[in-house]
C-alpha positions in Angstrom: -14.8 -10.3 36.5 -17.4 -7.6 37.3 -17.6 -4.9 40.0 -20.4 -2.6 40.7 -19.8 0.9 42.1 -22.0 3.9 42.9 -21.3 7.2 41.2 -23.1 10.5 41.6 -25.0 10.8 38.3 -23.3 8.8 35.6 -23.9 5.5 33.8 -21.0 4.1 32.0 -19.5 0.7 31.2 -15.7 0.5 30.8 -14.4 -2.7 29.2 -10.7 -3.2 29.9 -10.2 -6.7 28.6 -12.7 -9.5 27.9 -10.8 -11.8 30.2 -9.9 -9.4 33.0 -12.2 -6.8 34.3 -15.6 -5.3 33.3 -16.8 -2.4 35.5 -20.4 -1.2 35.5 -21.5 2.0 37.0 -25.2 2.7 37.8 -27.1 5.6 39.3 -29.6 4.1 41.7 -28.1 0.7 42.4 -26.2 0.5 45.7 -23.0 -1.4 46.0 -23.6 -5.1 46.8 -20.8 -7.5 46.3 -21.8 -10.6 44.4 -20.8 -14.1 45.6 -17.9 -15.5 43.8 -16.8 -12.2 42.3 -13.3 -11.0 43.1 -13.3 -7.3 43.8 -9.7 -6.7 44.6 -7.6 -5.0 41.9 -3.8 -4.9 41.9 -2.2 -1.7 43.1 1.2 -0.3 42.2 3.8 -2.4 43.9 1.5 -5.5 44.2 2.1 -8.8 42.4 0.4 -8.8 39.0 0.2 -5.1 38.6 2.8 -5.1 35.8 0.6 -7.6 33.9 -1.9 -4.9 33.1 -1.9 -3.8 29.4 0.3 -0.8 28.9 -0.5 2.2 26.7 1.7 0.8 23.8 -0.9 -2.0 23.4 -3.9 0.2 23.8 -4.4 0.8 20.0 -4.2 -2.8 19.2 -6.5 -3.6 22.2 -9.2 -1.3 20.8 -9.0 -3.0 17.4 -9.1 -6.5 18.9 -12.1 -5.8 21.1 -14.1 -3.8 18.6 -17.3 -5.1 17.2 -16.0 -4.7 13.7 -13.0 -6.9 14.4 -15.2 -9.6 15.9 -17.7 -9.4 13.0 -14.8 -9.7 10.5 -13.3 -12.7 12.3 -16.6 -14.4 12.5 -17.0 -14.2 8.8 -13.4 -15.0 8.0 -12.8 -17.7 5.3 -11.2 -20.9 6.6 -8.4 -20.9 4.0 -6.7 -18.3 1.8 -4.3 -18.6 -1.0 -1.5 -16.6 0.5 -2.3 -17.5 4.1 -3.7 -15.5 7.0 -2.0 -12.3 7.7 -2.6 -12.6 11.4 -0.7 -15.9 11.4 2.1 -14.4 9.5 2.3 -11.6 12.1 2.5 -14.1 14.9 5.2 -16.1 13.2 7.1 -13.0 12.4 7.0 -11.8 16.0 8.1 -15.2 17.5 11.7 -15.3 16.4 12.4 -11.8 17.7 12.8 -12.8 21.3 16.3 -14.3 21.6 17.2 -16.4 24.6 13.6 -17.3 25.4 12.6 -13.8 26.5 9.5 -12.0 25.5 10.1 -8.9 23.5 6.8 -7.3 24.4 7.5 -7.6 28.1 11.0 -6.1 27.6 9.5 -3.2 25.6 6.8 -2.6 28.3 9.4 -2.6 31.1 11.6 -0.2 29.1 8.7 2.1 28.6 7.7 1.9 32.3 11.3 2.5 33.4 11.7 5.6 31.3 10.0 7.7 34.0 7.9 9.7 31.6 4.3 10.6 32.4 1.4 8.7 30.9 0.2 11.8 29.1 3.5 12.5 27.5 3.9 8.9 26.4 0.4 8.9 24.9 1.1 12.1 23.1 4.3 10.8 21.6 2.6 7.6 20.6 -0.1 9.5 18.7 2.4 11.9 17.0 4.5 8.9 15.9 1.5 7.3 14.2 0.5 10.5 12.5 4.1 11.1 11.3 4.3 7.6 9.9 1.1 8.0 8.0 2.2 11.3 6.6 5.5 9.8 5.5 3.8 7.0 3.7 1.5 9.3 1.7 4.3 11.7 0.9 6.2 8.7 -0.5 3.1 7.6 -2.5 2.7 11.1 -4.0 6.4 11.2 -4.8 6.1 7.8 -6.5 3.2 9.2 -8.6 5.3 12.1 -9.7 8.1 9.8 -10.6 5.7 7.6 -12.6 4.5 10.7 -14.5 8.1 11.7 -15.3 8.8 8.1 -16.3 6.0 8.1 -18.9 7.3 11.4 -20.5 10.9 10.3 -20.5 10.0 6.9 -22.1 8.1 8.8 -24.8 10.9 11.2 -25.5 13.5 8.4 -25.7 11.3 6.6 -28.2 10.4 9.5 -30.4 13.6 11.6 -30.4 16.4 9.0 -29.8 14.8 5.8 -31.4 15.2 3.8 -28.2 12.7 1.0 -27.9 10.6 0.7 -24.8 11.7 -2.9 -24.1 15.3 -1.9 -24.5 14.8 0.8 -21.9 13.2 -1.8 -19.6 16.3 -4.1 -20.1 18.7 -1.3 -19.3 16.8 -0.2 -16.2 16.7 -3.8 -14.9 20.5 -4.2 -15.4 21.2 -1.0 -13.6 18.9 -1.9 -10.7 20.8 -5.2 -10.1 23.1 -3.0 -7.9 20.2 -3.1 -5.3 21.6 -6.5 -4.2 23.9 -4.5 -2.0 21.0 -3.6 0.4 20.1 -7.2 1.5 23.8 -8.2 1.6 24.6 -5.2 3.8 21.9 -6.2 6.2 23.1 -9.8 6.3 19.9 -11.1 4.5 19.6 -13.6 1.7 19.0 -11.5 -1.5 16.7 -14.3 -2.8 14.4 -14.1 0.3 14.1 -16.0 3.6 13.8 -19.7 3.6 10.2 -20.8 3.1 9.2 -17.7 1.2 11.4 -17.9 -1.8 8.9 -19.4 -4.1 6.3 -16.7 -3.3 9.0 -14.1 -3.8 9.9 -15.6 -7.1 6.2 -15.5 -8.2 6.0 -11.8 -7.1 9.1 -10.9 -9.2 7.8 -12.8 -12.3 4.4 -11.1 -12.0 5.9 -7.7 -11.6 8.3 -8.2 -14.5 5.6 -9.6 -16.8 3.5 -6.6 -16.0 6.3 -4.2 -17.1 7.0 -6.3 -20.2 3.4 -6.2 -21.3 3.0 -2.5 -20.5 6.2 -1.5 -22.4 5.3 -3.8 -25.3 1.9 -2.2 -25.6 3.6 1.2 -26.3 4.5 -0.2 -29.8 0.8 -0.7 -30.7 -1.1 2.1 -29.0 -0.4 5.6 -27.8 1.5 5.9 -24.5 -1.3 7.9 -22.9 -3.9 5.3 -23.6 -1.6 2.4 -22.6 -0.7 4.0 -19.3 -4.3 4.9 -18.5 -5.6 1.4 -19.3 -2.8 -0.2 -17.2 -3.6 2.0 -14.2 -7.3 1.5 -14.4 -7.0 -2.3 -14.7 -4.4 -2.4 -11.9 -6.6 -0.5 -9.4 -9.8 -2.4 -10.1 -8.2 -5.8 -10.1 -6.0 -5.2 -7.0 -9.2 -4.3 -5.0 -10.8 -7.6 -6.2 -7.8 -9.8 -5.7 -7.0 -8.4 -2.3 -10.5 -9.3 -1.1 -10.3 -12.8 -2.7 -6.8 -13.7 -1.7 -6.0 -11.7 1.4 -9.5 -11.0 2.8 -8.7 -7.3 2.9 -11.8 -5.2 2.4 -12.1 -1.6 1.4 -14.2 0.8 3.4 -17.3 2.4 1.9 -15.7 5.9 1.6 -12.5 4.4 0.1 -14.5 2.4 -2.4 -16.6 5.4 -3.5 -13.4 7.6 -3.9 -11.6 4.9 -5.9 -14.7 4.4 -8.1 -14.7 8.2 -8.8 -11.1 8.0 -9.8 -11.7 5.1 -12.1 -14.5 7.0 -13.8 -12.1 9.8 -14.4 -9.6 7.4 -16.0 -12.5 6.2 -18.2 -13.2 9.7 -19.4 -9.5 10.1 -20.3 -9.8 6.9 -22.5 -12.7 8.3 -24.5 -11.7 8.4 -28.2 -11.2 11.8 -29.8 -13.0 13.0 -33.0 -10.2 11.7 -35.2 -10.1 8.3 -33.6 -13.9 7.8 -33.6 -14.3 8.8 -37.3 -16.5 6.1 -38.8 -16.8 7.6 -42.2 -13.5 6.1 -43.5 -13.0 2.3 -43.7 -10.8 0.8 -41.0 -7.7 -1.1 -42.0 -7.9 -4.6 -40.5 -4.2 -4.6 -39.7 -4.5 -1.3 -37.8 -7.6 -2.5 -36.0 -6.0 -5.8 -34.8 -2.7 -4.0 -33.8 -4.7 -1.6 -31.6 -6.7 -4.5 -30.1 -3.5 -6.3 -29.3 -2.1 -3.2 -27.7 -5.2 -2.7 -25.6 -5.1 -6.3 -24.5 -1.5 -6.1 -23.5 -2.3 -3.0 -21.4 -5.1 -4.8 -19.6 -2.9 -7.9 -19.1 -0.2 -5.7 -17.6 -2.8 -4.4 -15.1 -3.7 -8.0 -14.1 0.0 -9.0 -13.5 0.6 -5.8 -11.6 -2.4 -6.4 -9.3 -1.1 -9.9 -8.6 2.3 -8.5 -7.8 0.9 -5.8 -5.4 -1.2 -8.4 -3.6 1.7 -10.8 -3.5 4.1 -8.4 -1.9 1.3 -7.4 0.6 1.3 -11.0 1.8 5.2 -10.9 2.1 5.6 -7.5 3.7 6.4 -9.1 7.1 9.3 -11.2 5.7 10.7 -9.4 2.6 12.3 -6.0 2.6 12.1 -3.3 0.0 15.7 -3.9 -1.1 15.1 -7.6 -1.6 12.0 -7.0 -3.6 13.8 -4.5 -5.9 16.6 -7.0 -6.5 14.0 -9.7 -7.3 12.2 -7.5 -9.8 15.5 -6.5 -11.4 16.9 -10.0 -12.0 13.6 -11.4 -13.2 13.3 -8.4 -15.5 16.8 -9.1 -16.9 15.5 -12.6 -17.9 12.0 -11.6 -19.3 12.9 -8.4 -21.1 15.3 -10.1 -23.6 12.7 -12.8 -24.2 10.1 -10.1 -24.9 12.5 -8.4 -27.3 13.1 -11.6 -29.2 9.3 -12.4 -29.3 8.3 -9.0 -30.7 11.5 -8.7 -32.8 12.2 -5.2 -31.5 15.5 -4.0 -32.7 18.4 -2.9 -30.5 19.4 0.7 -30.5 22.1 2.0 -28.1 22.2 5.6 -26.9 24.9 7.4 -28.9 24.9 10.9 -27.3 25.4 12.2 -23.8 21.8 13.6 -23.8 20.4 10.1 -24.6 22.5 8.5 -21.8 21.4 11.2 -19.4 17.8 10.6 -20.3 18.2 6.8 -19.7 19.8 7.4 -16.3 17.0 9.8 -15.4 14.5 7.1 -16.4 16.3 4.6 -14.1 16.3 7.1 -11.2 12.5 7.7 -11.6 11.7 4.0 -11.8 13.7 3.3 -8.6 12.0 6.2 -6.8 8.5 5.1 -7.9 9.2 1.5 -6.9 10.5 2.4 -3.4 7.5 4.7 -2.7 4.9 2.1 -3.8 6.5 -0.9 -2.1 7.0 0.9 1.2 3.3 2.0 1.1 2.2 -1.6 0.6 3.5 -2.4 4.1 0.8 -0.1 5.6 -2.0 0.4 3.0 -4.4 -1.6 0.9 -3.1 -2.5 -2.6 -6.1 -0.7 -4.2 -5.3 2.5 -2.3 -1.7 2.3 -3.4 -2.6 1.8 -7.0 -5.4 4.5 -6.9 -2.9 7.1 -5.6 -0.6 6.3 -8.6 -3.4 7.5 -10.9 -1.9 10.9 -10.4 0.7 9.8 -13.0 -1.9 10.4 -15.8 -2.5 14.1 -15.1 1.1 14.7 -14.2 2.2 13.1 -17.5 -0.3 15.2 -19.4 1.0 18.5 -17.8 4.6 17.6 -18.5 3.7 16.6 -22.1 1.9 19.9 -22.6 5.1 21.7 -21.4 7.2 19.8 -24.0 4.6 19.7 -26.9 1.9 22.3 -26.5 -1.2 20.4 -27.7 -4.7 21.3 -26.6 -6.3 18.4 -24.7 -9.9 17.5 -25.3 -12.8 18.3 -22.9 -13.2 14.6 -21.6 -9.4 14.5 -20.9 -9.5 17.7 -18.8 -12.6 16.5 -16.9 -11.2 13.1 -16.3 -7.9 14.4 -15.1 -9.6 16.8 -12.7 -11.7 13.9 -11.3 -8.5 11.9 -10.8 -6.8 14.7 -8.9 -9.9 15.4 -6.7 -10.3 11.7 -5.9 -6.7 11.2 -4.9 -6.7 14.5 -2.9 -9.9 13.5 -1.1 -8.4 10.1 -0.4 -5.3 11.6 1.2 -7.3 14.0 3.2 -9.5 11.2 4.6 -6.5 9.2 5.6 -4.5 12.0 7.2 -7.0 14.4 8.8 -9.0 11.8 10.9 -5.8 10.4 12.3 -5.5 13.1 14.9 -9.2 12.7 15.8 -8.8 9.0 16.2 -5.6 9.3 18.2 -7.2 11.9 20.5 -10.2 9.7 21.0 -8.1 6.7 22.0 -6.1 8.9 24.4 -9.3 10.2 26.0 -10.7 6.7 26.4 -7.5 5.5 28.0 -7.4 8.5 30.3 -11.0 7.8 31.4 -9.9 4.3 32.4 -6.9 5.6 34.2 -9.1 8.1 36.2 -11.8 5.6 37.0 -11.9 4.2 40.6 -11.6 0.6 39.4 -7.9 0.6 39.7 
């Protein structure tokens, strides 16, 4: 429907909904009703007034009617491997209305019946969105700190207490089996909802295979090189797989920032003067051991990227507790198999210090998993993995505190680039949120103040 109205000196078009009302305002065109155009709009108290979109749906309305959304949907692929995320959202929202009632109508009526002003409701809506984004990024940065501590603790356990990496992975998986209490407490099936168990199983196997490959590579290459290669491959492959499997694209600024962080990780991987010494002959056994270790690290990145993308497709159906239990029990099966395959010996902790170190390692792994998995419900998998690149400079700083070794110039420059890229990424995601929320509130208030209602 369209309606023409005469204003003093303004020319504006306000689009409320593609199927309801489009109001045009001109400067020199007098009001002339067109034949067949309905010019009556519901007023408060009239029938149909409550059907107008409320402020809770205003953010989603802007996204659905934007040109970018329409362009994306017009270029959408017909089929995806993990299914359309929009369809999953629709199916996830349908069972939430018991007794045949509509949950959105109930929420809208509850919001309208609260008696609060529109301005106050809009302000609280924007503040809640900003607070959720801040909480997500704080959890991601905490997960990066936990990953850095995890790297240092694993290295200390291997060098000072002769505890193998795969044995540590097995102990951590066994302890994390206690996470089954979370889905049981919520009345959920710990093996996932019906219809999604196979995909959840694939997610758990991919995650556990990634950990097994990463921990096995520590036997053949240095922990610093293995961790950096793992993170670099995970970030690059998660961006590619999310685009191919989920049709999720990165923005231009996000892509440039992530590419800068990957360049920093590449500088960290540059060989030192001792490693690049070509004057002495290279032992074939040493060369192939190193090549096998690097291959395992890259393979671990591939499996982790598949796991991140897999949980991203399951975020509407599978909780964080269920995901942790899935990773734990699949790790309990794959870690002993990796131990037998690589013939790594068993070595139990014999001192209280060793046991404390193992428990600290388990606590760091749980904290890192919770932060990453919660962030996957809101952010792109490549953004989640790129934020975890902070584990490399954090591990370097912690290692320097334990063993004061002078890092090389490429390592320093690369770590600085990683810190700056992640910091810029966090700033871009948090600072514009207020501007975007203010812009949405201003546009909505313009519609409320316009004479079309």
